[in-house]
C-alpha positions in Angstrom: 5.7 1.6 -20.3 6.6 -2.1 -20.1 4.3 -3.9 -17.7 6.2 -5.6 -14.9 6.1 -9.4 -14.7 7.9 -9.8 -11.3 6.7 -9.3 -7.8 6.4 -5.8 -6.3 9.8 -5.1 -4.6 8.2 -3.5 -1.5 7.3 -0.3 -3.4 4.9 1.7 -1.3 2.6 4.3 -2.8 -1.1 5.3 -2.7 -2.2 1.8 -3.6 0.5 -0.9 -3.3 -1.6 -3.9 -2.7 -5.3 -4.8 -2.9 -6.8 -7.2 -0.4 -9.0 -10.0 -1.6 -9.6 -11.3 1.9 -8.4 -10.5 5.4 -5.2 -12.4 4.8 -4.7 -12.6 1.0 -3.7 -9.7 -1.2 -2.8 -9.1 -4.8 0.0 -7.0 -6.2 -1.3 -3.9 -8.1 -0.3 -5.2 -11.5 -2.2 -8.4 -11.0 -5.3 -6.5 -9.9 -5.1 -4.2 -12.9 -4.9 -7.1 -15.3 -7.7 -8.9 -13.5 -9.9 -5.8 -13.6 -9.3 -5.2 -17.3 -10.0 -8.8 -18.3 -13.1 -9.3 -16.2 -14.6 -6.0 -17.5 -13.8 -6.9 -21.2 -11.2 -4.3 -21.7 -8.2 -4.9 -23.9 -5.0 -5.8 -22.0 -2.6 -3.2 -23.2 0.0 -0.9 -21.7 -2.2 2.1 -22.4 -5.2 0.6 -20.6 -3.1 -0.6 -17.7 -1.7 3.0 -17.3 -5.3 4.5 -17.4 -6.4 2.1 -14.6 -3.3 2.6 -12.6 -3.6 6.4 -12.9 -7.2 6.3 -11.8 -6.4 4.1 -8.9 -4.1 6.9 -7.6 -7.3 9.0 -7.1 -8.9 6.3 -4.8 -10.0 8.2 -1.7 -10.0 5.2 0.6 -7.4 4.3 3.1 -5.4 1.1 3.6 -6.2 -1.7 3.8 -7.9 -1.4 0.4 -10.4 -4.1 -0.4 -10.7 -5.4 -3.9 -14.5 -4.9 -4.0 -14.2 -1.3 -2.9 -11.6 -0.5 -5.4 -13.5 -2.3 -8.2 -16.6 -0.3 -7.3 -14.6 2.9 -7.4 -13.1 2.1 -10.8 -16.5 1.1 -12.2 -17.9 4.5 -11.2 -14.9 6.2 -12.9 -15.3 4.2 -16.2 -19.1 4.2 -16.6 -20.0 3.1 -20.1 
């Protein structure tokens, strides 16, 4: 999988954007890279795919807040 470098073309799915505040959101690919880098994981297509696949299991409903999604991922990837 080649990681996208352009804006999300209005693709809608289980998680299509992650809200940082009430009015600001990040595209999923940006959130995934941010999550990996801030948690000291290697930025690779394989790791991106793991995080993306895990995000599909997120039980919350839109709007999805960054802190809630981060907490969910941290629980899934306990070290």
